C-alpha positions in Angstrom: 94.1 21.4 31.7 90.8 19.6 32.4 88.4 19.8 29.3 84.6 21.4 30.7 82.0 19.8 30.4 78.5 21.6 30.8 75.8 19.2 31.3 71.9 21.2 30.3 68.8 19.6 32.1 65.3 20.5 32.9 63.7 22.4 29.6 60.0 23.3 29.0 58.5 19.9 29.1 56.5 17.4 30.8 59.8 14.9 32.0 61.7 18.2 33.4 61.5 15.9 36.9 62.9 13.1 35.3 65.4 14.6 33.4 66.8 16.8 36.5 67.2 12.9 37.6 68.8 11.7 35.3 71.5 14.8 34.9 72.4 14.2 38.8 73.2 10.4 37.8 75.1 11.6 35.4 77.2 14.4 37.1 78.3 12.1 39.4 79.4 9.5 36.9 81.8 11.7 34.9 85.3 11.3 35.4 86.4 14.3 37.4 90.1 13.6 37.1 89.4 14.3 33.0 86.7 16.6 33.0 84.9 19.7 35.0 80.9 19.7 35.2 79.4 22.6 35.2 75.7 22.0 35.5 73.2 24.0 33.6 69.8 24.0 35.2 67.0 24.8 32.6 63.8 26.6 33.7 60.5 25.9 32.7 60.8 29.6 31.8 63.2 29.4 29.5 66.1 30.6 32.1 68.9 29.2 32.4 71.2 28.5 36.0 74.3 27.6 37.1 75.6 26.6 40.6 77.1 23.6 42.8 73.6 23.2 44.5 72.9 22.3 41.3 74.7 18.7 41.9 72.4 17.2 44.8 69.0 16.0 44.2 68.4 16.7 47.5 68.1 20.7 46.7 64.9 20.4 44.4 62.8 19.4 46.8 62.3 23.4 47.0 63.3 24.6 43.2 62.3 28.1 44.2 64.8 28.3 47.2 67.3 25.8 45.2 67.6 28.9 42.6 68.3 31.4 45.1 71.8 29.4 45.8 72.3 29.9 41.8 73.3 32.7 39.4 71.6 33.4 36.5 73.6 32.6 33.1 73.1 32.5 29.6 75.0 30.9 26.7 77.0 32.4 24.1 79.1 32.7 21.6 82.3 35.0 22.5 86.0 35.4 20.6 85.6 32.1 18.9 84.6 29.8 22.0 81.3 29.4 23.5 80.6 30.7 27.5 78.5 30.8 29.9 78.2 34.7 30.8 76.6 35.7 34.4 73.7 37.7 34.4 74.9 39.1 38.1 73.5 43.1 38.4 74.9 45.6 40.9 77.3 48.3 40.7 79.7 46.0 42.3 78.7 42.9 40.4 81.6 41.2 38.5 81.1 39.9 35.7 82.0 36.0 34.7 82.4 34.1 32.1 83.1 30.1 32.0 84.1 28.8 28.4 82.5 25.2 27.7 84.1 22.7 25.8 81.2 20.6 25.3 77.8 20.3 26.2 76.2 17.7 27.6 72.0 16.9 27.3 70.4 15.0 29.6 67.0 16.3 28.6 63.4 13.9 27.7 60.2 14.8 26.2 59.5 18.0 23.3 60.8 21.5 23.6 64.6 19.7 24.1 64.7 16.2 23.3 63.3 16.7 19.9 66.9 18.4 17.9 65.6 21.7 19.7 68.3 22.1 21.9 70.6 20.4 19.8 70.3 22.8 16.9 70.5 25.5 19.7 74.4 23.8 20.3 75.0 24.0 16.4 73.8 27.1 15.8 76.5 28.3 18.6 79.0 25.7 16.7 79.3 23.8 20.2 80.0 20.6 20.5 77.1 18.3 22.0 76.5 14.5 22.7 73.7 12.8 21.7 71.5 12.8 18.5 71.9 15.7 15.7 69.2 17.7 14.7 67.4 15.6 12.1 67.6 12.2 14.1 66.6 13.6 17.3 63.7 15.0 15.4 62.9 12.1 14.0 63.1 9.6 16.8 60.8 11.9 18.9 57.9 12.1 16.6 56.6 8.3 16.2 55.1 8.3 13.1 57.7 8.9 11.4 59.9 7.6 13.1 57.7 4.2 12.1 57.2 5.4 8.5 61.6 5.6 8.5 62.0 2.5 9.8 59.1 1.0 7.3 61.3 2.5 4.6 63.6 0.8 5.6 62.1 -2.7 6.1 62.2 -2.9 9.7 59.6 -4.2 11.6 56.6 -2.0 13.3 52.8 -2.3 13.8 49.9 -1.2 11.7 49.5 1.9 12.5 47.3 5.6 11.9 48.1 9.4 12.1 45.3 11.7 13.3 45.6 15.7 14.2 43.6 17.0 17.0 41.2 19.4 13.9 41.0 16.4 12.2 39.4 14.9 14.6 37.1 17.5 16.0 35.9 18.1 12.3 34.7 14.5 11.6 34.6 12.4 14.5 32.5 9.9 12.6 34.6 9.7 9.9 37.8 8.9 12.0 36.4 6.3 14.2 35.6 4.7 11.5 38.7 4.5 9.8 40.2 3.6 12.8 37.8 0.5 13.4 38.8 -0.3 9.9 42.6 0.0 9.5 43.4 -0.6 13.7 40.9 -2.5 15.5 40.3 -3.7 18.4 42.5 -3.5 20.3 44.5 -0.6 20.0 46.8 1.8 21.7 46.1 5.5 21.3 49.7 7.7 22.5 50.9 11.2 21.6 53.4 11.4 18.7 56.0 13.4 20.9 56.6 12.0 24.2 57.7 9.2 26.3 58.0 8.5 29.2 54.4 6.8 28.9 52.8 9.7 29.3 49.4 9.9 27.6 49.3 6.6 26.2 46.2 3.8 26.7 44.8 0.8 25.9 41.5 1.0 23.6 39.4 -2.4 24.3 36.1 -0.6 22.2 34.6 1.8 20.6 32.7 3.2 23.4 36.1 3.8 25.6 38.2 4.9 21.9 37.2 9.1 22.7 37.6 9.3 26.3 41.7 8.1 25.5 42.0 10.5 22.2 40.7 13.0 24.6 44.2 12.7 27.3 46.5 12.4 23.9 45.1 14.9 22.1 46.3 17.0 25.6 49.3 16.6 24.9 49.9 16.7 21.4 48.6 18.0 18.8 48.4 14.9 16.8 48.0 11.0 17.9 49.3 7.3 16.7 46.9 4.6 17.1 48.0 2.0 16.3 47.4 -2.4 16.5 47.8 -3.8 20.2 49.4 -7.0 20.4 48.1 -8.8 23.6 50.3 -11.7 24.5 53.3 -9.0 24.5 56.5 -9.2 26.1 58.5 -6.0 26.1 62.0 -5.8 25.7 64.5 -2.9 25.3 67.6 -3.0 24.0 70.7 0.1 24.3 72.6 1.2 21.2 75.9 2.9 21.6 77.5 4.5 18.4 77.9 6.8 15.5 76.1 6.0 12.1 79.0 3.8 11.4 79.9 1.9 14.0 77.6 0.9 17.4 77.6 -1.5 19.4 73.5 -3.3 21.0 73.9 -3.5 25.0 72.2 -6.3 26.5 68.4 -7.7 26.6 65.9 -6.0 29.2 62.5 -7.1 30.2 60.7 -4.3 31.9 58.7 -5.8 34.8 54.8 -3.6 34.5 51.9 -3.4 37.1 49.5 -3.7 33.7 49.1 -4.2 30.1 51.1 -0.7 29.4 54.5 0.2 31.4 53.2 3.2 33.2 55.1 6.5 34.0 54.8 5.3 37.5 56.2 2.0 37.1 59.2 3.6 34.8 60.5 6.5 37.2 58.6 5.5 41.2 59.7 1.7 40.9 55.7 1.3 41.8 55.8 2.4 45.0 53.8 4.7 46.4 56.5 6.4 48.7 57.3 8.7 45.8 61.7 8.1 45.5 62.4 7.4 42.5 66.3 6.8 41.6 64.8 7.3 37.5 64.5 5.0 35.0 66.6 2.9 37.7 64.0 2.3 39.6 61.9 0.2 37.5 62.0 -3.2 37.8 63.3 -5.6 35.2 64.8 -8.8 34.3 68.5 -8.6 32.9 69.5 -9.7 31.2 65.7 -10.8 29.3 64.4 -13.8 29.9 64.9 -14.9 26.4 66.9 -17.1 24.7 69.9 -16.4 22.4 69.1 -16.5 18.6 66.0 -13.8 19.5 68.4 -11.6 21.9 70.8 -12.0 19.3 68.3 -10.4 16.7 67.2 -8.0 18.8 70.7 -6.7 19.2 71.3 -7.5 15.6 67.3 -5.1 14.8 68.7 -2.1 17.3 72.0 -1.6 15.7 69.8 -1.4 12.2 67.5 1.0 14.1 69.6 2.7 15.5 71.7 3.9 11.8 68.7 4.4 9.7 67.3 7.5 12.2 70.9 8.5 11.8 71.4 8.3 16.0 74.8 9.0 17.5 75.7 8.4 21.6 73.4 6.5 23.6 69.7 5.6 22.1 67.7 3.2 24.0 65.1 1.3 21.4 61.9 -0.6 23.0 60.9 -3.4 21.4 57.0 -5.1 21.0 57.5 -9.3 21.3 54.2 -11.0 20.7 54.6 -14.3 22.8 51.7 -16.0 19.9 53.9 -15.1 17.2 57.4 -14.9 18.3 57.7 -11.2 15.6 58.8 -8.9 17.3 58.4 -5.2 16.3 60.5 -1.5 16.9 57.7 0.6 19.6 60.1 3.7 20.3 63.5 5.0 19.8 64.4 7.2 23.2 67.2 9.4 22.1 68.4 10.7 25.0 67.3 7.2 27.6 66.5 7.7 31.1 69.7 7.2 33.3 70.9 7.3 29.4 70.3 3.5 30.5 73.7 3.2 32.4 72.4 0.1 33.9 72.7 -1.5 30.3 76.3 -0.7 29.6 76.7 -1.4 33.9 76.1 -5.4 32.2 77.7 -5.3 29.0 80.6 -4.7 31.6 81.2 -0.9 30.4 80.3 1.2 33.4 78.5 4.3 33.8 82.1 6.4 34.3 83.1 4.7 30.9 79.9 5.6 29.3 80.0 9.5 29.7 83.8 9.0 28.4 82.7 7.6 25.1 79.7 9.9 24.9 82.2 13.3 24.8 84.5 11.6 22.6 81.9 10.4 20.0 81.4 14.7 20.8 84.3 15.6 19.6 84.6 13.2 17.1 81.1 14.4 15.1 82.7 18.5 15.4 85.7 16.9 14.2 84.1 15.4 10.9 82.1 18.6 10.2 85.1 20.8 10.5 86.0 19.6 7.3 82.8 20.4 5.6 82.8 23.4 4.2 80.0 26.2 4.6 81.2 28.8 2.1 81.3 28.9 -1.6 84.0 31.1 -4.1 81.3 34.3 -4.9 80.4 37.4 -3.4 77.3 38.1 -4.6 76.9 41.4 -2.3 80.0 43.1 -4.4 77.6 44.8 -7.0 74.5 45.4 -4.5 73.4 48.6 -3.6 69.9 50.1 -2.3 70.6 53.4 -2.3 68.5 55.1 -0.4 64.9 54.2 -1.6 65.1 50.5 0.5 65.0 47.1 -1.4 62.7 49.1 -3.7 65.2 50.6 -4.8 67.9 47.4 -6.0 69.9 47.2 -8.5 70.7 43.6 -8.9 74.0 42.6 -11.2 
């Protein structure tokens, strides 16, 4: 009997469409000789849908029509297992349920990749691929991520965080702090978004307010950090768990501007609107760096992976200052676009095998957690009586 893998994607995020592309790619890569695949599209409303039409990327061009071909479902625990229950209505509608053995979330951004969906699966006691609640939350908040790395002695650029209310209440003081601690040029970014959304490079105080306003339109907390002018961006993926992990080859994305943009990442810089997710990005694989620098970045990648307690596959983006040859960790993508399969292809791990390893890691973590006790040998409720007066009339032993 095959293992049933439910691939969750979409969700209430500005990276909703990117998630769809990544998920469809992965669903076609998963080994169908070993697994049954159940697609679960999560609409921006939070409603869940399943159906065979969700396997075809062209169907998403008309989303309302696509959803008419699908069934609305809910995920629930029932009789010591987790099932997708179909919400069919009507007198003759037959209730249908599909047992789910493992969840494979391929979601990007806030309200999902930030640990939200991992918490949902943990609540149901359902094995799932990828980072747990804590490591996902740390990875999503760029400021917390940098705090964790600084505490571990790993290299990050100087930065400060500002909240929207703080900036609105005393803009002059905030600008002074930014100018004195960071200086220009600098980068302004929302703390909890990926895909280069809401990010600006600022070269003067006059341009700061507009960049801050853009970042605050996506998050109520922003990060401001020093901008490296002689910059190269180098990325590396890591696969494993906090006990054992391996790094992929390094890549260097091709940027059309000083900052790698959303368009660079997902549309290959084209005007056609076509996208293959992160696979669209122009890149050099392996990155054109010497072996010593590549090994330094790969070693750092594994140290960062373990510092945040990550699991599954991640992509870590680095900044290389070519003036000083220093490397800084920029951010971690706990569910990277296209699952960074192109980096593992280059490391002789094809996409099918990558998915297989990720599912194995999910079950390994679940087995480990089953050895943890969640009860203690006591019953404090045995002597409790509230009577008819409710809490006010409670008598405690």
